[in-house]
C-alpha positions as CSV (number, residue, x, y, z in Angstrom):
1,M,-23.2,-76.9,-21.2
2,A,-20.0,-76.6,-19.3
3,E,-18.4,-74.7,-22.2
4,F,-21.5,-72.4,-22.3
5,D,-21.1,-71.7,-18.6
6,S,-17.4,-71.1,-19.0
7,A,-18.0,-68.6,-21.9
8,W,-20.6,-66.7,-19.9
9,A,-18.3,-66.6,-16.8
10,I,-15.5,-65.1,-19.0
11,R,-18.0,-62.6,-20.3
12,F,-19.2,-61.7,-16.8
13,R,-15.7,-61.3,-15.6
14,S,-14.8,-59.2,-18.6
15,Y,-17.9,-57.1,-18.1
16,F,-17.2,-56.5,-14.3
17,L,-13.5,-55.8,-15.1
18,Y,-14.7,-53.2,-17.7
19,I,-17.1,-51.6,-15.1
20,H,-14.3,-51.6,-12.5
21,C,-11.9,-49.9,-14.9
22,M,-14.5,-47.4,-15.9
23,N,-15.2,-46.6,-12.2
24,I,-11.5,-46.1,-11.6
25,L,-11.1,-43.9,-14.6
26,T,-14.2,-41.9,-13.8
27,T,-13.3,-41.6,-10.2
28,S,-9.7,-40.5,-11.0
29,Y,-11.1,-38.0,-13.6
30,F,-13.5,-36.5,-11.1
31,I,-10.8,-36.5,-8.4
32,S,-8.3,-34.8,-10.7
33,G,-10.9,-32.4,-11.8
34,R,-11.8,-31.7,-8.2
35,E,-8.0,-31.2,-7.5
36,N,-7.7,-28.8,-10.4
37,N,-10.8,-26.9,-9.3
38,M,-9.3,-26.7,-5.8
39,K,-6.0,-25.4,-7.2
40,E,-7.8,-22.8,-9.2
41,V,-9.9,-21.7,-6.2
42,A,-6.7,-21.5,-4.1
43,L,-4.9,-19.6,-6.8
44,K,-7.9,-17.2,-7.2
45,K,-8.0,-16.6,-3.4
46,M,-4.2,-15.9,-3.3
47,M,-4.5,-13.5,-6.2
48,F,-7.5,-11.8,-4.5
49,L,-5.5,-11.5,-1.3
50,A,-2.5,-10.0,-3.2
51,Q,-4.7,-7.6,-5.1
52,W,-6.5,-6.6,-1.9
53,M,-3.3,-6.0,0.0
54,G,-1.8,-4.3,-2.9
55,S,-4.7,-1.9,-3.2
56,Q,-5.3,-1.5,0.6
57,V,-5.0,2.2,1.2
58,H,-2.8,2.0,4.3
59,L,-0.4,-0.6,3.0
60,R,-0.1,1.1,-0.4
61,S,0.6,4.4,1.3
62,M,3.2,2.8,3.5
63,R,4.9,1.1,0.5
64,D,5.0,4.4,-1.5
65,S,6.4,6.2,1.4
66,F,9.3,3.8,1.9
67,I,10.1,3.8,-1.8
68,T,10.2,7.6,-1.8
69,L,12.7,7.6,1.1
70,I,15.2,5.3,-0.7
71,P,17.4,8.2,-1.9
72,F,17.8,9.5,1.6
73,L,18.7,6.1,2.9
74,V,21.3,5.6,0.2
75,L,22.8,9.0,0.9
76,S,23.1,8.4,4.6
77,G,24.6,5.0,4.0
78,M,27.2,6.3,1.6
79,M,28.2,9.2,4.0
80,I,28.5,6.7,6.9
81,L,30.7,4.5,4.6
82,I,32.9,7.5,3.7
83,N,33.2,8.7,7.3
84,N,34.1,5.2,8.7
85,V,36.2,3.8,5.9
86,I,37.7,6.6,3.8
87,I,38.2,9.7,6.0
88,N,38.2,7.9,9.4
89,P,41.4,8.6,11.4
90,G,43.3,5.4,10.8
91,G,41.4,4.7,7.5
92,I,42.4,4.9,3.9
93,L,43.4,8.6,3.9
94,S,45.1,8.6,7.3
95,G,48.5,8.3,5.8
96,F,48.0,11.3,3.6
97,T,46.2,13.8,5.9
98,E,46.4,14.6,9.6
99,D,43.8,13.0,11.9
100,A,42.5,16.4,13.0
101,V,41.7,17.4,9.4
102,L,39.9,14.1,8.8
103,R,37.8,14.5,11.9
104,N,36.9,18.0,10.7
105,W,35.9,16.6,7.3
106,Q,33.7,14.0,9.1
107,G,31.4,16.9,10.2
108,I,30.0,17.1,6.7
109,G,28.9,13.4,6.8
110,E,27.5,13.9,10.3
111,K,25.3,16.8,9.2
112,V,24.0,14.7,6.3
113,V,23.2,11.8,8.6
114,N,21.3,14.2,10.9
115,G,19.2,15.4,8.0
116,T,18.5,11.9,6.7
117,M,18.8,8.8,8.9
118,N,18.3,10.6,12.3
119,I,14.9,12.0,11.2
120,L,13.8,8.9,9.4
121,G,10.7,8.5,11.6
122,L,9.6,12.1,11.0
123,L,10.1,11.8,7.2
124,I,8.1,8.6,7.2
125,G,5.3,10.2,9.1
126,I,5.1,13.2,6.6
127,L,5.2,11.0,3.5
128,F,2.8,8.4,4.9
129,S,0.2,11.0,5.9
130,F,0.5,12.8,2.5
131,N,0.1,9.5,0.5
132,L,-2.7,8.3,2.7
133,A,-4.6,11.6,2.3
134,R,-4.0,11.7,-1.4
135,N,-5.2,8.0,-1.8
136,R,-8.3,9.0,0.2
137,Q,-8.9,11.7,-2.4
138,F,-8.6,14.5,0.2
139,I,-8.3,17.9,-1.3
140,N,-5.5,19.2,0.9
141,P,-3.0,16.3,1.6
142,L,-0.3,18.8,2.6
143,M,-2.3,19.9,5.6
144,A,-2.7,16.3,6.7
145,S,1.1,15.9,6.7
146,L,1.4,19.1,8.8
147,V,-1.1,17.7,11.3
148,T,0.9,14.4,11.5
149,V,4.1,16.3,12.2
150,S,2.3,18.2,15.0
151,C,0.9,15.0,16.4
152,V,4.3,13.2,16.3
153,F,5.8,15.9,18.4
154,V,2.8,15.9,20.7
155,L,3.5,12.2,21.4
156,L,7.2,13.0,22.3
157,P,8.0,13.2,26.1
158,V,8.2,16.7,27.4
159,I,11.3,15.9,29.4
160,N,14.1,13.9,27.8
161,T,17.4,12.6,29.0
162,F,20.7,13.3,27.1
163,P,24.1,11.9,27.8
164,V,26.8,14.4,28.8
165,L,29.5,14.7,26.2
166,D,32.5,12.5,27.0
167,G,30.9,11.4,30.2
168,G,28.6,8.7,31.5
169,E,26.1,11.0,33.3
170,L,22.6,11.7,31.9
171,M,21.0,15.2,31.9
172,S,17.3,15.8,31.9
173,I,16.2,18.6,29.6
174,K,12.8,20.0,29.1
175,G,11.7,21.0,25.6
176,A,14.4,19.2,23.6
177,A,13.7,16.4,21.2
178,P,16.4,13.7,20.8
179,Y,17.3,12.4,17.4
180,A,16.7,8.9,18.7
181,L,13.0,9.4,19.0
182,L,12.7,11.0,15.5
183,G,14.8,8.5,13.7
184,T,14.9,4.7,14.1
185,S,12.9,4.4,17.3
186,G,10.2,6.8,16.0
187,T,9.4,4.9,12.7
188,F,6.4,2.9,14.0
189,V,5.2,5.8,16.1
190,A,5.1,8.0,13.0
191,L,3.3,5.3,11.0
192,I,0.6,4.6,13.6
193,G,0.3,8.2,14.7
194,G,0.2,9.3,11.1
195,A,-2.5,6.8,10.2
196,L,-4.7,7.8,13.2
197,A,-4.1,11.5,12.8
198,T,-4.8,11.5,9.1
199,E,-8.0,9.5,9.3
200,L,-9.3,11.6,12.2
201,F,-8.3,14.9,10.5
202,I,-10.0,13.9,7.2
203,G,-13.1,12.6,9.0
204,I,-13.5,15.9,10.9
205,S,-12.7,18.0,7.8
206,K,-15.6,16.5,5.9
207,N,-18.1,17.6,8.6
208,R,-19.6,20.7,7.1
209,R,-20.8,22.0,10.5
210,L,-17.1,22.3,11.5
211,Q,-16.1,24.3,8.4
212,I,-15.8,28.1,8.4
213,R,-17.3,29.4,5.2
214,I,-15.7,32.6,3.8
215,E,-17.4,34.5,1.0
216,G,-16.0,37.0,-1.4
217,N,-12.9,37.2,-3.5
218,V,-10.6,35.1,-1.2
219,P,-7.6,33.1,-2.3
220,P,-8.2,29.3,-2.3
221,A,-5.4,28.7,0.2
222,V,-7.1,30.9,2.7
223,I,-10.4,29.1,2.2
224,Q,-8.8,25.7,2.7
225,S,-6.9,26.9,5.8
226,F,-10.1,28.1,7.5
227,N,-12.1,25.1,6.3
228,T,-9.6,22.8,8.2
229,L,-9.2,25.1,11.3
230,F,-11.4,23.1,13.6
231,A,-10.2,19.8,12.2
232,V,-6.6,20.7,13.0
233,M,-7.5,21.9,16.5
234,I,-9.6,18.9,17.4
235,T,-7.0,16.3,16.0
236,V,-4.0,17.8,17.9
237,L,-6.0,18.2,21.1
238,V,-7.2,14.6,20.9
239,F,-3.6,13.4,20.6
240,A,-2.4,15.7,23.4
241,F,-5.1,14.5,25.8
242,A,-4.5,10.8,25.0
243,S,-0.8,11.2,25.5
244,W,-1.3,13.2,28.8
245,A,-3.8,10.7,30.1
246,M,-1.5,7.8,29.4
247,V,1.2,9.4,31.4
248,Q,-1.1,10.3,34.3
249,M,-2.7,6.8,34.5
250,F,0.1,4.5,33.8
251,G,3.3,6.6,33.9
252,L,4.0,5.5,30.3
253,E,4.4,7.6,27.2
254,L,2.4,6.5,24.1
255,Q,5.6,6.3,22.2
256,D,7.1,3.8,24.6
257,L,3.8,1.8,24.5
258,I,3.9,1.6,20.7
259,N,7.5,0.6,20.6
260,T,7.0,-2.1,23.2
261,L,3.8,-3.6,21.8
262,I,4.4,-3.3,18.1
263,Q,7.9,-2.3,17.0
264,K,9.8,-4.8,19.1
265,P,7.7,-7.9,18.3
266,L,7.8,-7.1,14.6
267,L,11.5,-6.6,14.7
268,G,11.9,-9.9,16.6
269,L,9.8,-11.7,14.0
270,T,11.4,-10.4,10.8
271,T,15.0,-10.3,12.1
272,S,14.9,-13.9,13.4
273,L,16.0,-16.5,11.0
274,P,12.8,-18.7,11.1
275,G,10.4,-15.8,10.7
276,F,12.5,-14.3,7.9
277,L,12.7,-17.7,6.0
278,V,9.0,-18.3,6.2
279,L,8.1,-14.9,4.8
280,D,10.8,-15.2,2.1
281,I,9.6,-18.6,1.0
282,I,6.0,-17.3,0.8
283,N,7.3,-14.3,-1.2
284,N,9.1,-16.6,-3.7
285,F,6.3,-19.0,-4.0
286,L,3.8,-16.3,-4.8
287,F,6.2,-14.8,-7.4
288,S,6.4,-18.3,-9.0
289,L,2.7,-18.2,-9.5
290,G,2.9,-14.9,-11.2
291,I,1.6,-12.9,-8.2
292,N,3.7,-9.9,-7.3
293,P,4.1,-10.3,-3.5
294,G,5.2,-6.8,-2.7
295,G,1.9,-5.9,-1.3
296,I,1.8,-8.9,0.9
297,T,5.2,-9.8,2.3
298,G,6.7,-6.4,1.6
299,A,4.2,-4.7,3.8
300,V,5.2,-7.0,6.7
301,L,9.0,-7.3,6.0
302,D,10.1,-3.8,4.9
303,P,9.3,-1.5,7.8
304,P,10.9,-3.6,10.6
305,L,13.9,-4.5,8.4
306,L,14.5,-0.9,7.5
307,V,14.3,0.0,11.2
308,A,16.9,-2.8,11.9
309,M,19.1,-1.4,9.1
310,Q,19.0,2.0,10.6
311,Q,20.0,0.6,14.0
312,N,23.0,-1.0,12.4
313,M,24.0,2.2,10.5
314,D,23.6,4.2,13.7
315,A,25.6,1.7,15.8
316,W,28.4,1.6,13.1
317,A,28.6,5.4,12.9
318,A,28.8,5.6,16.7
319,G,31.4,2.8,17.0
320,R,29.1,0.5,18.9
321,D,28.5,-3.2,18.4
322,I,26.3,-3.9,15.4
323,P,22.9,-5.3,16.8
324,N,21.3,-7.1,13.8
325,I,22.3,-9.7,11.3
326,I,19.1,-9.7,9.2
327,V,18.3,-6.3,7.8
328,R,16.7,-4.9,4.6
329,P,19.7,-5.5,2.3
330,F,20.3,-9.0,3.7
331,S,18.0,-10.7,1.2
332,D,19.4,-8.7,-1.7
333,L,23.0,-9.6,-0.8
334,Y,22.6,-13.3,-0.2
335,G,19.4,-14.7,-1.6
336,R,18.4,-12.4,-4.5
337,M,21.5,-12.0,-6.5
338,G,20.1,-11.6,-10.0
339,G,16.7,-11.0,-8.5
340,T,14.1,-13.0,-6.6
341,G,14.8,-16.7,-6.5
342,M,18.6,-16.3,-7.3
343,T,17.8,-16.6,-11.1
344,L,21.4,-15.5,-11.8
345,C,22.4,-19.0,-10.8
346,L,19.9,-20.5,-13.2
347,L,21.4,-18.5,-16.1
348,I,24.9,-19.5,-15.2
349,A,23.7,-23.1,-15.0
350,V,22.3,-22.7,-18.6
351,F,25.7,-21.4,-19.8
352,I,27.5,-24.4,-18.2
353,K,25.3,-27.3,-19.0
354,S,22.2,-26.5,-21.2
355,R,21.9,-28.3,-24.5
356,R,19.0,-26.2,-25.8
357,S,20.0,-23.4,-28.1
358,E,16.9,-21.3,-27.2
359,H,17.7,-21.4,-23.5
360,R,21.3,-20.3,-24.2
361,S,20.1,-17.6,-26.5
362,F,17.5,-16.3,-24.1
363,S,20.0,-16.3,-21.2
364,R,22.5,-14.2,-23.2
365,T,19.7,-11.7,-23.9
366,V,18.6,-11.3,-20.3
367,I,21.9,-11.6,-18.4
368,P,22.6,-7.8,-18.6
369,T,19.4,-6.9,-16.7
370,T,19.8,-9.9,-14.3
371,L,23.2,-8.6,-13.2
372,F,21.4,-5.5,-11.9
373,N,18.8,-7.8,-10.1
374,I,16.0,-7.3,-12.6
375,N,14.7,-10.7,-13.4
376,E,11.1,-10.4,-14.5
377,P,12.1,-11.4,-18.0
378,V,13.5,-14.7,-16.6
379,I,10.5,-15.4,-14.4
380,F,8.0,-14.8,-17.2
381,G,10.1,-15.6,-20.2
382,F,12.0,-18.8,-19.3
383,P,9.4,-19.4,-17.9
384,I,9.6,-20.2,-14.1
385,I,5.9,-19.4,-13.3
386,F,3.7,-22.5,-13.3
387,S,6.7,-24.8,-14.0
388,P,6.9,-27.2,-11.1
389,L,10.5,-28.3,-11.8
390,L,11.8,-24.7,-11.7
391,M,9.4,-23.4,-9.1
392,L,11.1,-25.7,-6.5
393,P,14.6,-24.2,-6.6
394,F,13.2,-20.8,-7.2
395,T,11.3,-21.0,-4.0
396,F,13.7,-22.9,-1.7
397,V,17.3,-22.3,-2.9
398,P,17.4,-18.8,-1.4
399,A,16.4,-20.1,2.0
400,I,19.4,-22.5,2.0
401,L,21.7,-19.7,1.1
402,Y,20.2,-17.4,3.8
403,I,20.9,-20.1,6.4
404,I,24.6,-20.3,5.3
405,A,25.0,-16.5,5.2
406,Y,23.3,-16.1,8.6
407,Y,25.6,-18.6,10.4
408,A,28.7,-17.3,8.6
409,T,27.8,-14.0,10.1
410,V,27.1,-15.4,13.6
411,L,30.5,-17.2,13.6
412,G,32.2,-13.9,12.6
413,W,33.5,-15.2,9.2
414,V,31.9,-12.2,7.5
415,S,30.9,-8.7,8.7
416,K,27.3,-7.6,9.5
417,I,25.6,-5.3,7.0
418,V,26.2,-1.7,8.0
419,V,25.5,0.3,4.9
420,Y,22.1,0.6,3.1
421,I,22.5,-0.1,-0.6
422,P,19.8,-0.2,-3.3
423,W,18.6,-3.6,-4.5
424,S,19.9,-2.9,-8.0
425,V,23.6,-2.8,-7.1
426,P,25.2,-5.8,-8.8
427,P,26.4,-8.8,-6.8
428,L,29.9,-8.7,-5.3
429,I,30.0,-4.9,-5.5
430,S,27.0,-5.0,-3.2
431,G,28.7,-7.3,-0.7
432,Y,31.7,-5.0,-0.5
433,L,29.8,-1.8,0.0
434,A,27.1,-3.1,2.4
435,S,29.7,-4.6,4.7
436,G,31.7,-1.3,4.9
437,G,34.5,-2.6,2.7
438,D,34.9,-6.2,3.9
439,Y,36.2,-8.5,1.1
440,R,35.1,-11.6,3.1
441,N,31.4,-10.7,2.3
442,V,32.4,-10.7,-1.4
443,I,33.9,-14.2,-1.1
444,L,30.7,-15.4,0.7
445,Q,28.6,-14.1,-2.2
446,L,30.8,-16.0,-4.7
447,I,30.5,-19.2,-2.7
448,L,26.7,-18.8,-2.5
449,I,26.5,-18.2,-6.3
450,V,28.5,-21.4,-6.9
451,L,26.3,-23.3,-4.5
452,G,23.1,-21.9,-6.1
453,V,24.3,-23.0,-9.6
454,L,24.9,-26.5,-8.3
455,L,21.4,-26.6,-6.7
456,Y,19.8,-25.3,-9.9
457,L,21.7,-27.7,-12.3
458,P,19.8,-31.0,-11.7
459,F,16.4,-29.2,-12.0
460,L,17.5,-27.5,-15.2
461,M,18.7,-30.9,-16.7
462,F,15.5,-32.7,-15.7
463,Y,13.4,-29.8,-17.1
464,E,15.2,-29.9,-20.5
465,R,14.9,-33.7,-20.6
466,L,11.2,-33.4,-20.0
467,L,10.9,-30.8,-22.8
468,A,12.8,-33.2,-25.1
469,M,10.4,-36.1,-24.3
470,Q,7.4,-33.9,-24.9
471,E,8.8,-32.8,-28.3
472,S,9.5,-36.4,-29.3
473,K,5.9,-37.4,-28.8
474,I,4.6,-34.6,-31.1
């Protein structure tokens, strides 16, 4: 009887142990399934957000406008570089040509800067309004751009102060527009004013009661002009009244209000190291999920950083102290050599330590485009996307390098960025050009590349070891 009881006790214990194990397995299955479902839901939400922001008409119009302006920014940057390094009195050519001749030659570059950098805000307003009207399927986007130009000038103060040449006094002049309000300081005024003016103009233009109908054999341009007559008049008058009322009630121009409430806070966010790092980490993480983050982080980062870049270029051209460390090319110079995520360092790590022939062969294939900071083949072909081991350095290595570059600049070990260069300029060359010809920035880039390789190496080795283990089980 005792043996019978013992046998049943063993059976009961085995049965309960089996039930317990099945509960654990079932629970873990459902938990893991729930986690996978949560991951899928989160990924779908992020993709939806990226697609929405990428297709949002104002953000898309803004992005297209800044992309269109890149040739003007590059031209102004190169002319400032030539004026301040090559033909500057005391510069490279000073030993071959008289200083008076060099100063005369600098007039060419100054005129180019006046036609590019110093009217950046106006150009942004024109392009933004045109793209916004076109994306709204408006039949006459050019007229919307003209209305925006008119409204931007309406928002300018009637009386402006100008410094007297070679003197510390200021002179008030009525009816003159300073370059300062049309360039760097006018960027956000042009964007906000352009958005409001374009939306108001398009909305009024669609009202058939406010259209003048002309019959007969009349050219289409004349018909369009008369159809928008009341829309133009009402839009400009609304802006004029709003600007006048703001001055009468608060003694403050709308332009000053926009700069104080919008432009300065955004500049403070994106040009501060913590804010910049957070946005860049988000940018890299989204890219590692296969989501192009340009419509999300680019819409937040690019406008303020371009304004900060213009401030640096303007200060360097005028011989003043350079105000900003973090500007638009900062990320390209120090955290995106080889493209987003510093993938150039990954390829160098492959050449140094990889034992897999397919990785070495792939790296040889993509290294030419990576040198010009085009790394989509690496992100999608290595692949980095959805690879946890490679997503970690891809997301966080640039942040470490940014911190080093930032404090190297703060301590004066390298120069601040004073020349706008395109993102596609290869590393080392980019550091020399963007710093106005300072070799120390090139040395910093070399150090950051070496550090990036060292940070990527353990992840690459572990990744290849994991691949080998998976292959051995097959």
